[in-house]
C-alpha positions as CSV (number, residue, x, y, z in Angstrom):
1,X,88.0,135.5,96.9
2,X,90.6,133.1,98.2
3,X,94.0,134.2,100.0
4,X,96.7,132.4,98.9
5,X,100.4,132.4,99.9
6,X,102.6,132.0,97.5
7,X,106.4,131.0,97.8
8,X,108.7,134.1,97.1
9,X,112.6,134.9,97.2
10,X,112.0,137.1,99.8
11,X,109.1,138.2,102.6
12,X,106.8,141.2,102.0
13,X,106.2,143.5,105.0
14,X,103.7,145.5,103.7
15,X,100.7,143.5,103.3
16,X,97.8,145.9,102.8
17,X,95.7,144.2,100.3
18,X,95.9,140.4,101.4
19,X,92.1,140.4,101.3
20,X,91.9,141.0,97.7
21,X,95.1,139.7,96.2
22,X,98.4,137.4,97.9
23,X,99.8,136.9,101.0
24,X,103.3,136.3,100.9
25,X,105.6,134.3,103.1
26,X,108.9,134.2,102.9
27,X,110.0,130.6,102.2
28,X,111.8,129.4,99.4
29,X,111.8,125.8,97.5
30,X,115.0,124.2,97.8
31,X,116.0,120.8,97.4
32,X,116.8,118.4,100.4
33,X,120.2,117.7,101.0
34,X,120.5,113.8,100.9
35,X,117.7,113.5,98.0
36,X,119.5,111.7,95.2
37,X,116.9,110.0,92.9
38,X,118.0,108.2,89.8
39,X,117.0,110.2,86.4
40,X,114.1,108.1,86.0
41,X,112.8,109.6,89.6
42,X,112.7,105.9,91.3
43,X,115.6,104.3,93.4
44,X,117.4,101.6,91.7
45,X,117.0,98.0,92.4
46,X,113.5,95.7,92.4
47,X,110.4,97.3,93.9
48,X,108.9,96.0,97.1
49,X,105.6,95.3,98.4
50,X,105.5,97.8,101.0
51,X,103.3,98.0,104.3
52,X,103.2,101.4,105.7
53,X,102.5,101.5,109.5
54,X,100.8,105.2,110.3
55,X,99.6,106.0,113.9
56,X,97.5,109.3,114.9
57,X,97.8,111.5,117.3
58,X,94.9,113.8,117.0
59,X,92.5,115.3,119.4
60,X,89.9,112.8,120.7
61,X,89.7,114.3,123.6
62,X,91.0,118.0,125.4
63,X,90.7,121.4,124.2
64,X,91.1,120.8,120.5
65,X,88.9,117.2,120.4
66,X,86.2,119.6,117.6
67,X,89.3,119.0,115.4
68,X,89.7,115.2,116.1
69,X,86.6,113.8,113.8
70,X,87.5,115.9,110.6
71,X,91.5,115.0,110.7
72,X,90.6,111.2,111.7
73,X,88.0,111.5,108.6
74,X,90.9,112.4,106.3
75,X,93.5,109.9,107.5
76,X,90.7,107.4,107.3
77,X,90.0,108.2,103.7
78,X,93.3,108.0,102.7
79,X,94.4,105.0,103.8
80,X,91.1,103.2,102.3
81,X,91.8,104.9,98.9
82,X,95.7,104.2,99.0
83,X,94.5,100.2,99.8
84,X,91.6,100.1,97.4
85,X,94.5,101.4,94.5
86,X,96.4,98.1,95.0
87,X,99.8,99.4,93.8
88,X,102.1,98.3,96.0
89,X,101.4,99.5,99.0
90,X,99.2,99.0,101.8
91,X,98.6,101.5,104.7
92,X,97.7,100.1,108.3
93,X,96.4,103.0,110.9
94,X,96.9,102.9,114.5
95,X,94.4,105.3,116.0
96,X,95.7,107.3,119.1
97,X,94.7,110.5,121.5
98,X,96.8,113.4,121.5
99,X,94.8,115.2,123.9
100,X,96.4,118.5,125.4
101,X,99.0,120.2,127.5
102,X,95.9,120.1,130.1
103,X,95.2,116.2,130.3
104,X,98.7,115.0,128.7
105,X,96.9,112.1,126.8
106,X,99.7,112.3,124.3
107,X,102.4,110.7,127.2
108,X,100.7,107.4,126.9
109,X,99.8,107.5,123.3
110,X,103.2,108.2,121.8
111,X,105.2,105.9,123.9
112,X,102.0,103.2,122.8
113,X,102.9,104.2,119.0
114,X,106.5,103.9,119.0
115,X,106.5,100.5,120.7
116,X,104.1,99.5,118.0
117,X,106.7,100.1,115.5
118,X,104.8,103.0,113.5
119,X,106.8,104.1,110.1
120,X,105.0,107.7,110.8
121,X,102.9,109.5,113.2
122,X,100.3,111.9,112.2
123,X,99.8,114.5,114.6
124,X,99.6,116.4,116.8
125,X,97.2,119.2,116.0
126,X,98.1,121.3,119.0
127,X,101.5,123.0,118.4
128,X,102.0,123.0,121.9
129,X,101.5,119.2,122.2
130,X,103.9,118.9,119.4
131,X,106.5,120.7,121.1
132,X,106.2,118.4,123.8
133,X,106.8,115.3,121.8
134,X,108.6,116.4,118.7
135,X,112.0,115.4,120.3
136,X,110.7,112.0,121.7
137,X,109.2,110.9,118.2
138,X,112.3,111.9,115.7
139,X,114.5,110.7,118.4
140,X,113.0,107.3,117.9
141,X,113.7,108.0,113.9
142,X,110.1,108.0,113.2
143,X,108.2,110.7,110.9
144,X,106.0,113.3,112.5
145,X,103.7,114.9,110.3
146,X,101.4,117.4,111.4
147,X,98.0,118.3,109.5
148,X,97.2,121.2,111.8
149,X,100.5,122.4,113.5
150,X,101.0,126.3,112.7
151,X,103.8,128.0,115.1
152,X,106.1,129.4,113.0
153,X,108.7,127.7,115.6
154,X,108.7,124.4,113.6
155,X,110.2,125.7,110.4
156,X,113.5,126.3,112.3
157,X,113.4,123.2,114.8
158,X,116.2,120.9,114.7
159,X,114.1,117.9,113.5
160,X,117.0,116.1,111.1
161,X,114.4,116.3,108.4
162,X,111.9,113.8,110.2
163,X,109.0,116.7,110.8
164,X,106.7,118.1,108.2
165,X,102.9,119.8,108.3
166,X,100.7,120.4,105.7
167,X,99.2,123.4,107.6
168,X,100.6,126.7,106.8
169,X,102.7,128.6,109.5
170,X,100.7,131.4,111.0
171,X,102.8,133.9,109.2
172,X,100.1,133.6,107.0
173,X,97.0,133.1,109.3
174,X,98.2,136.2,111.3
175,X,98.5,138.5,108.2
176,X,95.2,137.5,107.1
177,X,93.6,138.1,110.3
178,X,95.3,141.3,110.8
179,X,94.4,142.8,107.7
180,X,90.6,141.3,107.9
181,X,90.2,143.3,111.0
182,X,91.8,146.4,109.4
183,X,89.8,146.1,106.2
184,X,86.6,146.2,108.7
185,X,87.4,149.4,109.6
186,X,88.7,148.7,113.1
187,X,91.5,151.5,114.1
188,X,92.1,149.7,117.6
189,X,92.4,146.5,118.8
190,X,92.2,144.3,122.1
191,X,93.7,140.5,122.2
192,X,93.4,137.8,124.5
193,X,95.9,135.5,124.2
194,X,96.6,131.6,124.9
195,X,100.3,132.0,126.0
196,X,102.0,129.4,124.4
197,X,103.8,128.0,121.2
198,X,100.5,128.5,119.2
199,X,98.7,131.8,120.9
200,X,102.1,134.1,121.2
201,X,103.2,133.2,117.4
202,X,99.6,134.1,116.1
203,X,99.7,137.2,118.5
204,X,103.0,138.3,117.1
205,X,102.0,138.0,113.1
206,X,98.8,139.4,113.8
207,X,99.7,142.3,115.7
208,X,102.2,143.5,113.5
209,X,100.3,143.0,110.5
210,X,97.4,145.2,111.9
211,X,99.8,147.9,113.1
212,X,101.3,147.9,109.6
213,X,97.7,148.4,108.2
214,X,97.8,151.8,110.5
215,X,95.7,150.3,113.4
216,X,97.0,150.3,117.2
217,X,96.6,147.3,119.2
218,X,95.8,148.6,122.8
219,X,96.2,145.6,124.7
220,X,97.2,142.0,124.6
221,X,96.2,140.1,127.7
222,X,97.7,136.8,127.8
223,X,96.8,133.4,129.8
224,X,97.8,129.8,130.7
225,X,96.5,126.3,129.8
226,X,94.4,125.2,132.2
227,X,93.1,128.7,133.5
228,X,89.5,129.0,134.3
229,X,88.9,132.7,135.2
230,X,89.6,135.4,132.6
231,X,87.9,138.6,134.3
232,X,91.5,140.0,134.5
233,X,92.4,139.7,130.9
234,X,88.7,140.7,129.9
235,X,88.6,143.9,132.3
236,X,92.2,145.4,130.9
237,X,91.3,144.9,127.5
238,X,87.8,146.2,127.8
239,X,89.5,149.2,129.7
240,X,91.0,150.3,126.7
241,X,87.6,150.5,124.6
242,X,89.2,148.5,121.7
243,X,86.9,148.7,118.4
244,X,87.3,144.9,117.5
245,X,88.7,142.1,120.1
246,X,90.7,139.0,118.4
247,X,90.4,135.9,120.8
248,X,93.4,133.3,120.3
249,X,92.1,130.8,122.5
250,X,91.2,126.9,122.4
251,X,88.0,126.0,124.8
252,X,88.2,128.9,126.9
253,X,86.2,130.9,124.3
254,X,83.4,129.1,126.3
255,X,84.2,131.1,129.2
256,X,85.3,134.7,127.9
257,X,82.7,135.1,124.9
258,X,79.6,135.0,127.3
259,X,81.8,137.7,129.7
260,X,82.3,139.9,126.8
261,X,78.5,139.8,125.8
262,X,77.4,140.4,129.5
263,X,80.0,143.3,129.5
264,X,78.1,144.8,126.9
265,X,80.6,144.7,124.2
266,X,79.6,144.1,120.9
267,X,80.3,140.5,119.9
268,X,80.1,141.3,116.2
269,X,83.6,142.9,116.5
270,X,84.7,139.7,118.2
271,X,87.2,137.8,115.5
272,X,88.1,133.8,116.3
273,X,91.0,131.9,114.8
274,X,91.2,128.2,114.0
275,X,92.1,127.2,117.5
276,X,88.4,128.1,118.6
277,X,86.3,128.4,115.2
278,X,83.7,126.4,115.9
279,X,80.3,125.3,114.7
280,X,78.8,126.5,118.4
281,X,75.2,126.5,117.6
282,X,73.1,125.9,120.9
283,X,76.1,125.5,122.7
284,X,76.1,129.3,122.9
285,X,73.0,131.4,123.8
286,X,71.1,132.5,120.9
287,X,72.9,135.4,118.9
288,X,76.1,135.7,120.8
289,X,78.2,135.7,117.7
290,X,76.0,137.1,114.8
291,X,78.4,139.2,112.8
292,X,81.6,137.8,114.2
293,X,84.1,136.7,112.3
294,X,87.3,133.9,112.1
295,X,89.9,132.4,110.0
296,X,91.2,129.0,109.5
297,X,93.7,127.7,107.3
298,X,92.0,125.5,104.3
299,X,90.8,125.6,100.9
300,X,86.9,125.2,99.8
301,X,86.6,121.6,99.7
302,X,84.5,119.8,96.8
303,X,81.2,118.6,97.6
304,X,82.3,114.9,96.6
305,X,85.5,115.2,98.9
306,X,83.4,116.0,101.7
307,X,80.4,113.4,101.0
308,X,83.3,110.7,101.0
309,X,84.8,112.1,104.3
310,X,81.3,111.9,105.8
311,X,81.0,108.5,104.3
312,X,84.1,107.1,105.9
313,X,83.8,108.7,109.5
314,X,80.1,107.1,109.4
315,X,81.4,103.7,108.6
316,X,84.7,103.7,110.5
317,X,83.7,105.7,113.6
318,X,80.1,105.6,113.9
319,X,79.4,109.1,113.4
320,X,78.8,112.3,111.3
321,X,80.9,115.4,110.5
322,X,79.9,119.1,111.2
323,X,83.1,120.7,110.6
324,X,86.1,119.8,108.2
325,X,88.9,121.8,109.6
326,X,92.0,120.7,108.6
327,X,90.4,117.2,107.2
328,X,92.1,118.0,103.7
329,X,95.4,118.3,105.5
330,X,95.3,114.9,107.2
331,X,94.2,113.3,104.3
332,X,97.2,115.0,102.2
333,X,99.6,114.3,104.8
334,X,98.7,110.5,104.5
335,X,99.0,110.6,100.6
336,X,102.2,112.1,100.6
337,X,103.7,109.9,102.9
338,X,102.6,106.8,100.9
339,X,103.9,108.9,97.6
340,X,107.3,109.3,99.3
341,X,107.4,105.5,100.6
342,X,106.6,104.2,96.9
343,X,109.2,107.0,95.7
344,X,111.8,105.6,98.2
345,X,110.9,101.8,97.4
346,X,110.9,102.0,101.8
347,X,108.8,102.7,104.6
348,X,112.1,103.5,106.6
349,X,111.2,107.1,108.3
350,X,114.4,108.4,106.9
351,X,114.0,107.3,103.2
352,X,110.5,108.5,103.4
353,X,111.8,111.9,104.4
354,X,114.0,112.1,101.3
355,X,111.5,112.0,99.0
356,X,108.5,114.0,100.7
357,X,109.6,117.4,99.0
358,X,110.2,115.7,95.8
359,X,106.6,114.2,95.6
360,X,105.3,117.6,96.8
361,X,106.7,119.4,93.5
362,X,109.3,121.3,95.7
363,X,111.7,119.7,93.9
364,X,112.4,117.4,91.0
365,X,110.1,118.7,88.2
366,X,107.5,116.0,88.5
367,X,104.3,115.2,86.8
368,X,101.3,117.0,88.0
369,X,98.8,114.5,89.6
370,X,95.8,115.3,92.0
371,X,95.1,111.9,93.2
372,X,96.7,108.7,94.7
373,X,96.4,106.0,92.4
374,X,97.6,108.1,89.4
375,X,100.8,109.5,91.1
376,X,101.6,106.0,92.5
377,X,101.3,104.9,88.7
378,X,104.0,107.3,87.8
379,X,106.0,106.4,90.4
380,X,105.7,102.7,89.5
381,X,106.7,103.6,85.9
382,X,109.7,105.1,86.8
383,X,108.6,108.8,86.9
384,X,108.5,111.5,89.5
385,X,105.4,113.4,90.8
386,X,103.9,116.7,91.9
387,X,101.6,116.1,94.0
388,X,98.5,118.6,94.4
389,X,96.1,117.9,97.0
390,X,92.7,118.4,98.3
391,X,94.4,121.0,101.2
392,X,95.9,122.7,97.6
393,X,99.3,122.6,95.9
394,X,101.4,122.2,99.2
395,X,105.0,122.4,97.4
396,X,107.4,121.8,100.5
397,X,110.3,123.8,101.1
398,X,113.4,122.8,102.7
399,X,112.0,123.3,105.9
400,X,108.9,120.8,105.7
401,X,106.6,123.8,105.3
402,X,104.1,124.1,102.6
403,X,104.8,127.0,100.3
404,X,101.2,127.4,99.2
405,X,98.0,127.6,101.1
406,X,94.6,128.8,101.7
407,X,93.2,130.6,104.8
408,X,89.3,130.9,104.7
409,X,87.4,133.5,106.6
410,X,84.3,132.4,108.0
411,X,81.1,134.8,109.6
412,X,78.7,133.6,112.2
413,X,74.9,134.2,112.1
414,X,72.3,134.3,114.7
415,X,72.5,130.6,115.0
416,X,76.0,130.7,116.2
417,X,76.7,128.9,113.2
418,X,79.7,130.1,110.7
419,X,79.3,130.2,107.0
420,X,82.6,130.9,104.8
421,X,82.5,133.9,103.1
422,X,85.6,134.2,100.9
């Protein structure tokens, strides 16, 4: 069964049945101040032919490079479909590498994108990278829209309404992960955690949820980005003989997993998260992960959508996709930006931002639509839209967070490849 987060007036602190029902996050759908559409839903005055310049800040290198291909495919597919629709807006995309906090590719990419005058930056994937560049991007009056940031810190960031995301906060993934581990029968849990905005936020919610479900977190061991030796953390966790171990890491998992297995820990009791939930295949010794589970945001993608992603990735980038993590969220980010630009009759970042909540259905009581062309036509005809996308209903709250999202649960086989099980 899919696990959904729905908007409610207050946040439930007792979510024992998340895996068979609803995970509740404390968000409300409030109308943005400064959003003043006309009665028809479109701004007054003649409609312009718009050219929307989007730059990507997505991981082509670094610890999250495995997320780059599906995210770039999502951006490319959305741009293609918007341009093919020929409904008053053209999207131009400049692709850039975010890297990670270690290799610092973002330090070159962000100035380059801003100098080119992009209206919006799609990225970063890493919450840690976004924290390093968000003030620079929004300080240039440029929209920043992440398809994969999950740190709860962005909900309250002083972003002048210019930061948005289609990925849900880790308040949800942590609840699902903590309840999954408890429901699988573990009474004690050890965690090895990256000490950054992503890791600490996810660790906090996972720990709280697991303990609310009656379990005990016996060890939370942290490491820093760039560390290569994790023997101290591994020893400290194993010394507590936990029933299960959650690994909140990026590429460090390639060192930690074999070490856990060599130490005799049953790796079927290991739990992964979106930062390391990969199709490892032959990159790890056979059966390293048999039975292990993991979580990542995102719905079950329709076969047709996956095929369209593969086709565009092959034609634009010359490769094939073996993972679709955050592809739908990236696709929807571009579609929503374009719809908001149409609704605002402007590609100015501030103007686009005033319409993003509306076109997502978070305000405005718009007409339900599920594709760009239909949505654009509604706007052109003077109406208001409520876009439900490939990643789900989205429905932004006044903080720029989606109030509805899906968390997938995956399990590994003997070939170190995962399959969705919920």
